[in-house]
DRENDO-1510 file (C-alpha; in Angstrom, 1 decimal, always signed):
<recs>
REC; n; res; u; v; w
REC; 1; UNK; +22.3; +94.4; -165.5 .
REC; 2; UNK; +18.6; +94.7; -164.5 .
REC; 3; UNK; +18.8; +91.1; -163.1 .
REC; 4; UNK; +21.8; +92.0; -160.9 .
REC; 5; UNK; +20.0; +95.1; -159.5 .
REC; 6; UNK; +16.8; +93.1; -158.7 .
REC; 7; UNK; +18.8; +90.5; -156.9 .
REC; 8; UNK; +20.5; +93.2; -154.8 .
REC; 9; UNK; +17.1; +94.7; -153.8 .
REC; 10; UNK; +15.8; +91.3; -152.7 .
REC; 11; UNK; +18.8; +90.7; -150.5 .
REC; 12; UNK; +18.5; +94.0; -148.8 .
REC; 13; UNK; +14.8; +93.4; -148.1 .
REC; 14; UNK; +15.2; +89.9; -146.6 .
REC; 15; UNK; +18.3; +90.3; -144.4 .
REC; 16; UNK; +17.9; +92.3; -141.2 .
REC; 17; UNK; +20.3; +95.1; -140.6 .
REC; 18; UNK; +23.2; +94.2; -138.4 .
REC; 19; UNK; +23.2; +95.8; -134.9 .
REC; 20; UNK; +25.9; +98.2; -134.4 .
REC; 21; UNK; +28.6; +97.0; -132.0 .
REC; 22; UNK; +29.7; +99.1; -129.2 .
REC; 23; UNK; +33.3; +100.1; -129.6 .
REC; 24; UNK; +34.0; +98.8; -126.1 .
REC; 25; UNK; +32.3; +95.5; -126.6 .
REC; 26; UNK; +34.4; +92.6; -127.9 .
REC; 27; UNK; +33.1; +90.2; -130.4 .
REC; 28; UNK; +32.8; +87.5; -127.7 .
REC; 29; UNK; +30.7; +89.6; -125.3 .
REC; 30; UNK; +26.9; +89.3; -125.4 .
REC; 31; UNK; +24.4; +92.0; -125.2 .
REC; 32; UNK; +22.2; +92.3; -122.1 .
REC; 33; UNK; +19.2; +90.9; -124.0 .
REC; 34; UNK; +21.3; +87.8; -125.0 .
REC; 35; UNK; +22.6; +87.4; -121.4 .
REC; 36; UNK; +19.1; +87.4; -119.9 .
REC; 37; UNK; +17.8; +84.9; -122.5 .
REC; 38; UNK; +20.8; +82.6; -121.8 .
REC; 39; UNK; +20.4; +82.5; -118.0 .
REC; 40; UNK; +19.0; +79.2; -116.7 .
REC; 41; UNK; +15.4; +79.5; -115.4 .
REC; 42; UNK; +15.3; +79.0; -111.6 .
REC; 43; UNK; +12.3; +78.6; -109.3 .
REC; 44; UNK; +11.6; +81.3; -106.8 .
REC; 45; UNK; +13.0; +80.7; -103.3 .
REC; 46; UNK; +10.6; +78.8; -101.0 .
REC; 47; UNK; +8.7; +81.0; -98.6 .
REC; 48; UNK; +9.9; +80.9; -94.9 .
REC; 49; UNK; +7.8; +78.6; -92.6 .
REC; 50; UNK; +5.4; +80.6; -90.4 .
REC; 51; UNK; +6.9; +81.5; -87.0 .
REC; 52; UNK; +5.8; +79.4; -84.0 .
REC; 53; UNK; +3.7; +81.4; -81.5 .
REC; 54; UNK; +5.5; +82.3; -78.3 .
REC; 55; UNK; +4.6; +80.2; -75.2 .
REC; 56; UNK; +2.0; +82.0; -73.1 .
REC; 57; UNK; +3.5; +83.5; -69.9 .
REC; 58; UNK; +2.6; +81.8; -66.7 .
REC; 59; UNK; +0.1; +83.8; -64.7 .
REC; 60; UNK; +1.5; +85.6; -61.7 .
REC; 61; UNK; -1.0; +83.7; -59.4 .
REC; 62; UNK; +0.4; +80.4; -60.6 .
REC; 63; UNK; +4.0; +81.6; -60.2 .
REC; 64; UNK; +3.2; +82.7; -56.6 .
REC; 65; UNK; +1.5; +79.4; -55.7 .
REC; 66; UNK; +4.5; +77.5; -57.1 .
REC; 67; UNK; +6.8; +79.5; -54.9 .
REC; 68; UNK; +4.6; +78.8; -51.9 .
REC; 69; UNK; +4.4; +75.1; -52.6 .
REC; 70; UNK; +8.2; +74.8; -53.1 .
REC; 71; UNK; +8.8; +76.5; -49.8 .
REC; 72; UNK; +6.4; +74.1; -48.0 .
REC; 73; UNK; +8.0; +71.1; -49.6 .
REC; 74; UNK; +11.4; +72.4; -48.5 .
REC; 75; UNK; +10.1; +72.7; -44.9 .
REC; 76; UNK; +8.7; +69.1; -45.0 .
REC; 77; UNK; +12.1; +67.8; -46.1 .
REC; 78; UNK; +13.7; +69.8; -43.3 .
REC; 79; UNK; +11.3; +68.2; -40.8 .
REC; 80; UNK; +12.2; +64.7; -41.9 .
REC; 81; UNK; +10.5; +64.2; -45.2 .
REC; 82; UNK; +8.7; +60.9; -45.5 .
REC; 83; UNK; +9.6; +60.1; -41.9 .
REC; 84; UNK; +7.6; +63.1; -40.8 .
REC; 85; UNK; +4.7; +62.6; -43.1 .
REC; 86; UNK; +4.2; +59.0; -42.0 .
REC; 87; UNK; +4.3; +59.5; -38.2 .
REC; 88; UNK; +1.6; +57.2; -36.8 .
REC; 89; UNK; +1.9; +58.0; -33.1 .
REC; 90; UNK; +4.0; +60.2; -30.8 .
REC; 91; UNK; +4.6; +60.5; -27.1 .
REC; 92; UNK; +5.9; +63.7; -25.4 .
REC; 93; UNK; +6.8; +64.3; -21.8 .
REC; 94; UNK; +7.6; +67.7; -20.2 .
REC; 95; UNK; +6.3; +70.6; -18.3 .
REC; 96; UNK; +3.6; +73.1; -19.3 .
REC; 97; UNK; +2.9; +76.6; -17.9 .
REC; 98; UNK; -0.4; +78.5; -18.3 .
REC; 99; UNK; -0.7; +82.3; -18.6 .
REC; 100; UNK; -3.6; +84.7; -18.3 .
REC; 101; UNK; -3.3; +88.0; -20.1 .
REC; 102; UNK; +0.4; +87.3; -20.4 .
REC; 103; UNK; +0.9; +86.6; -16.7 .
REC; 104; UNK; +1.8; +83.2; -15.2 .
REC; 105; UNK; -1.1; +81.5; -13.6 .
REC; 106; UNK; +0.8; +78.9; -11.6 .
REC; 107; UNK; +3.9; +76.9; -11.1 .
REC; 108; UNK; +3.3; +74.7; -14.1 .
REC; 109; UNK; +2.3; +71.0; -14.5 .
REC; 110; UNK; +4.1; +67.9; -15.5 .
REC; 111; UNK; +2.5; +66.4; -18.6 .
REC; 112; UNK; +2.5; +63.3; -20.7 .
REC; 113; UNK; +1.0; +63.7; -24.2 .
REC; 114; UNK; +0.1; +60.9; -26.5 .
REC; 115; UNK; -1.1; +61.3; -30.1 .
REC; 116; UNK; -2.3; +58.9; -32.7 .
REC; 117; UNK; -2.9; +60.5; -36.0 .
REC; 118; UNK; -5.1; +61.9; -37.3 .
REC; 119; UNK; -7.6; +62.5; -34.4 .
REC; 120; UNK; -6.7; +60.8; -31.1 .
REC; 121; UNK; -5.0; +62.7; -28.3 .
REC; 122; UNK; -4.5; +62.1; -24.6 .
REC; 123; UNK; -2.9; +64.5; -22.1 .
REC; 124; UNK; -2.1; +63.3; -18.6 .
REC; 125; UNK; -1.4; +65.9; -15.9 .
REC; 126; UNK; +0.3; +65.9; -12.4 .
REC; 127; UNK; +3.1; +63.7; -11.3 .
REC; 128; UNK; +0.6; +60.9; -10.5 .
REC; 129; UNK; -0.9; +61.2; -14.0 .
REC; 130; UNK; -4.3; +60.9; -12.4 .
REC; 131; UNK; -6.0; +63.6; -14.4 .
REC; 132; UNK; -6.4; +63.2; -18.1 .
REC; 133; UNK; -8.0; +65.0; -21.1 .
REC; 134; UNK; -9.0; +62.6; -23.9 .
REC; 135; UNK; -10.0; +63.6; -27.4 .
REC; 136; UNK; -11.2; +61.0; -29.9 .
REC; 137; UNK; -12.6; +62.2; -33.2 .
REC; 138; UNK; -14.9; +65.1; -32.4 .
REC; 139; UNK; -15.5; +64.1; -28.8 .
REC; 140; UNK; -13.6; +65.1; -25.6 .
REC; 141; UNK; -13.5; +63.9; -22.0 .
REC; 142; UNK; -12.0; +64.8; -18.7 .
REC; 143; UNK; -11.0; +61.7; -16.8 .
REC; 144; UNK; -10.4; +61.7; -13.0 .
REC; 145; UNK; -10.8; +59.1; -10.2 .
REC; 146; UNK; -14.5; +59.7; -10.6 .
REC; 147; UNK; -14.4; +58.4; -14.1 .
REC; 148; UNK; -14.9; +60.1; -17.6 .
REC; 149; UNK; -16.9; +63.2; -18.0 .
REC; 150; UNK; -17.7; +64.9; -21.3 .
REC; 151; UNK; -15.9; +68.2; -21.8 .
REC; 152; UNK; -17.9; +71.4; -21.9 .
REC; 153; UNK; -18.7; +72.5; -25.5 .
REC; 154; UNK; -16.6; +75.6; -25.2 .
REC; 155; UNK; -13.5; +73.7; -24.1 .
REC; 156; UNK; -14.1; +71.0; -26.8 .
REC; 157; UNK; -14.5; +73.7; -29.5 .
REC; 158; UNK; -11.2; +75.3; -28.4 .
REC; 159; UNK; -9.3; +72.0; -28.8 .
REC; 160; UNK; -10.9; +71.1; -32.1 .
REC; 161; UNK; -10.0; +74.5; -33.5 .
REC; 162; UNK; -6.4; +74.1; -32.5 .
REC; 163; UNK; -6.3; +70.7; -34.0 .
REC; 164; UNK; -7.8; +71.9; -37.2 .
REC; 165; UNK; -5.1; +74.6; -37.5 .
REC; 166; UNK; -2.3; +72.5; -36.0 .
REC; 167; UNK; +1.0; +72.4; -37.8 .
REC; 168; UNK; +0.7; +68.7; -38.4 .
REC; 169; UNK; -2.8; +69.1; -39.9 .
REC; 170; UNK; -1.6; +71.9; -42.2 .
REC; 171; UNK; +1.5; +70.1; -43.5 .
REC; 172; UNK; +0.0; +66.7; -43.7 .
REC; 173; UNK; -3.7; +67.3; -44.8 .
REC; 174; UNK; -4.3; +70.9; -46.0 .
REC; 175; UNK; -1.5; +70.8; -48.6 .
REC; 176; UNK; -3.1; +67.7; -50.3 .
REC; 177; UNK; -6.4; +69.4; -50.7 .
REC; 178; UNK; -6.7; +70.9; -54.2 .
REC; 179; UNK; -9.2; +73.5; -53.0 .
REC; 180; UNK; -6.6; +75.1; -50.7 .
REC; 181; UNK; -5.0; +78.2; -52.1 .
REC; 182; UNK; -1.3; +78.7; -51.5 .
REC; 183; UNK; +0.1; +82.3; -51.3 .
REC; 184; UNK; +3.8; +83.2; -51.1 .
REC; 185; UNK; +4.1; +86.3; -48.9 .
REC; 186; UNK; +7.8; +86.8; -49.1 .
REC; 187; UNK; +10.3; +87.8; -46.4 .
REC; 188; UNK; +9.3; +88.3; -42.8 .
REC; 189; UNK; +10.6; +88.5; -39.3 .
REC; 190; UNK; +9.1; +85.9; -37.1 .
REC; 191; UNK; +10.1; +85.1; -33.5 .
REC; 192; UNK; +13.4; +87.0; -34.1 .
REC; 193; UNK; +14.1; +84.8; -37.1 .
REC; 194; UNK; +14.6; +86.0; -40.7 .
REC; 195; UNK; +11.9; +84.0; -42.4 .
REC; 196; UNK; +9.9; +83.3; -45.5 .
REC; 197; UNK; +6.2; +83.4; -45.2 .
REC; 198; UNK; +3.3; +81.4; -46.7 .
REC; 199; UNK; -0.4; +81.7; -46.3 .
REC; 200; UNK; -2.9; +78.8; -46.9 .
REC; 201; UNK; -6.6; +79.5; -47.4 .
REC; 202; UNK; -9.1; +76.6; -47.5 .
REC; 203; UNK; -12.6; +76.4; -49.1 .
REC; 204; UNK; -14.2; +77.7; -45.9 .
REC; 205; UNK; -12.1; +80.9; -46.3 .
REC; 206; UNK; -10.1; +79.9; -43.2 .
REC; 207; UNK; -6.5; +81.1; -43.4 .
REC; 208; UNK; -3.3; +80.1; -41.6 .
REC; 209; UNK; +0.1; +81.7; -42.0 .
REC; 210; UNK; +3.4; +79.9; -41.5 .
REC; 211; UNK; +6.9; +81.4; -41.2 .
REC; 212; UNK; +9.8; +79.2; -42.1 .
REC; 213; UNK; +13.4; +80.0; -41.0 .
REC; 214; UNK; +15.3; +81.3; -44.0 .
REC; 215; UNK; +18.4; +79.1; -43.3 .
REC; 216; UNK; +17.0; +75.9; -41.7 .
REC; 217; UNK; +13.7; +76.0; -43.5 .
REC; 218; UNK; +12.0; +74.7; -40.3 .
REC; 219; UNK; +8.7; +76.3; -39.2 .
REC; 220; UNK; +9.3; +79.0; -36.6 .
REC; 221; UNK; +5.8; +80.5; -36.3 .
REC; 222; UNK; +2.2; +79.7; -37.2 .
REC; 223; UNK; -0.8; +82.1; -36.9 .
REC; 224; UNK; -4.5; +82.1; -37.7 .
REC; 225; UNK; -7.6; +84.2; -36.9 .
REC; 226; UNK; -11.1; +83.1; -36.0 .
REC; 227; UNK; -14.3; +84.9; -35.1 .
REC; 228; UNK; -15.9; +84.4; -31.7 .
REC; 229; UNK; -19.4; +83.2; -32.2 .
REC; 230; UNK; -20.6; +85.1; -29.2 .
REC; 231; UNK; -19.2; +88.6; -29.4 .
REC; 232; UNK; -18.3; +88.3; -33.2 .
REC; 233; UNK; -14.9; +89.7; -32.6 .
REC; 234; UNK; -11.8; +88.2; -34.4 .
REC; 235; UNK; -9.1; +86.5; -32.3 .
REC; 236; UNK; -5.5; +85.9; -33.2 .
REC; 237; UNK; -3.8; +82.7; -32.2 .
REC; 238; UNK; -0.1; +82.1; -32.7 .
REC; 239; UNK; +2.5; +79.4; -31.9 .
REC; 240; UNK; +6.2; +79.7; -31.9 .
REC; 241; UNK; +8.5; +76.7; -32.4 .
REC; 242; UNK; +12.0; +76.6; -31.0 .
REC; 243; UNK; +14.9; +74.3; -29.9 .
REC; 244; UNK; +14.4; +71.7; -32.6 .
REC; 245; UNK; +16.0; +68.3; -32.0 .
REC; 246; UNK; +16.3; +65.2; -34.1 .
REC; 247; UNK; +14.1; +62.3; -32.9 .
REC; 248; UNK; +14.1; +59.1; -34.9 .
REC; 249; UNK; +14.6; +61.0; -38.1 .
REC; 250; UNK; +12.1; +63.7; -37.4 .
REC; 251; UNK; +12.9; +67.3; -36.2 .
REC; 252; UNK; +10.8; +68.0; -33.1 .
REC; 253; UNK; +10.5; +71.5; -31.5 .
REC; 254; UNK; +11.2; +71.1; -27.8 .
REC; 255; UNK; +9.9; +74.6; -26.9 .
REC; 256; UNK; +6.4; +75.6; -28.0 .
REC; 257; UNK; +4.9; +78.9; -27.0 .
REC; 258; UNK; +1.2; +79.8; -27.7 .
REC; 259; UNK; -0.1; +83.4; -27.9 .
REC; 260; UNK; -3.7; +84.6; -27.8 .
REC; 261; UNK; -4.3; +88.1; -29.1 .
REC; 262; UNK; -0.6; +88.7; -28.8 .
REC; 263; UNK; -0.6; +87.8; -25.0 .
REC; 264; UNK; +1.3; +84.6; -24.0 .
REC; 265; UNK; -1.2; +81.9; -23.2 .
REC; 266; UNK; +0.9; +78.7; -22.7 .
REC; 267; UNK; +4.5; +77.6; -22.7 .
REC; 268; UNK; +5.5; +74.0; -23.1 .
REC; 269; UNK; +9.0; +72.5; -22.5 .
REC; 270; UNK; +9.6; +69.0; -23.7 .
REC; 271; UNK; +12.0; +66.7; -21.9 .
REC; 272; UNK; +11.7; +63.6; -24.0 .
REC; 273; UNK; +10.0; +62.5; -27.2 .
REC; 274; UNK; +9.4; +59.1; -28.9 .
REC; 275; UNK; +7.8; +58.3; -32.3 .
REC; 276; UNK; +6.0; +55.3; -33.6 .
REC; 277; UNK; +6.2; +53.2; -30.4 .
REC; 278; UNK; +2.7; +51.6; -30.9 .
REC; 279; UNK; +0.6; +53.1; -28.2 .
REC; 280; UNK; -1.8; +51.1; -26.1 .
REC; 281; UNK; -5.2; +51.5; -27.7 .
REC; 282; UNK; -7.0; +51.3; -24.4 .
REC; 283; UNK; -5.7; +54.7; -23.5 .
REC; 284; UNK; -8.0; +56.2; -26.1 .
REC; 285; UNK; -11.1; +54.5; -24.7 .
REC; 286; UNK; -12.7; +56.7; -22.0 .
REC; 287; UNK; -14.4; +53.6; -20.5 .
REC; 288; UNK; -11.4; +51.3; -20.4 .
REC; 289; UNK; -10.2; +52.2; -16.9 .
REC; 290; UNK; -6.8; +52.7; -18.4 .
REC; 291; UNK; -4.1; +53.2; -15.7 .
REC; 292; UNK; -0.9; +54.9; -17.0 .
REC; 293; UNK; +1.0; +53.5; -14.0 .
REC; 294; UNK; +0.4; +49.9; -14.9 .
REC; 295; UNK; +2.6; +48.1; -17.5 .
REC; 296; UNK; +1.3; +48.0; -21.0 .
REC; 297; UNK; -0.8; +44.9; -21.8 .
REC; 298; UNK; -2.2; +44.6; -18.3 .
REC; 299; UNK; -4.9; +47.2; -18.5 .
REC; 300; UNK; -8.3; +46.1; -17.3 .
REC; 301; UNK; -11.3; +47.0; -19.4 .
REC; 302; UNK; -14.7; +47.8; -18.0 .
REC; 303; UNK; -17.4; +46.3; -20.1 .
</recs>
């Protein structure tokens, strides 16, 4: 009897008490502690890759310059593209009229104009073509039956300034200079045309503004200012281009009007134009005795 009682006490000491079962829990259901211990161990989700930094916005100045350049490129294409950019020489014939303070100063003159890019120009006047102005590099001459004579410095400076700001120089030279700033000025009215305007400023702080027709993209007006070295006053020069015609793949303005301080200064009407006809080089030599009324190739040269 004592042995049986001792055995019963040992069994109660060693065996853990059974956990009471919930009345709603079936024998097959596991407790929360059992469920958590039975779950397979999983690694934590990988962290998301760091977000890429947003692209820096293009500065407004660069956006503006790109607009200006796109407009200029569009105008060059309208003028003839590569055919315009590679013009070597050009001949124009027409009639020119001078004005003083906006009033006509005569009946006009017949003219023949010859240009060889980048810095040779010859203009012959009168029906006999016996008076000529010749510009080679930075030198200028007046040629009459008396022979060549160097131009007065004031007249030479006027020509060199106009050549430096000429439409051809701007669109063929300035735009390839990385130091030239391009500014898109937006919409404008120029010579009674709805236009888009661009300003170019070079390293000497010289500025020129060009207005391009909003439909044809052709230049309709060009303007620039310069300071007179004598009276130190600023002057405004403008040119208006009209009546474009296609000549050998290039659009040429047959009417060009020049203004000085908003007064009409010169008007030129072109009757004919030819491009890349290989001009006689002797016409650009002031001492060659070039005679425009003699056939090409028979010019006598004075040595």
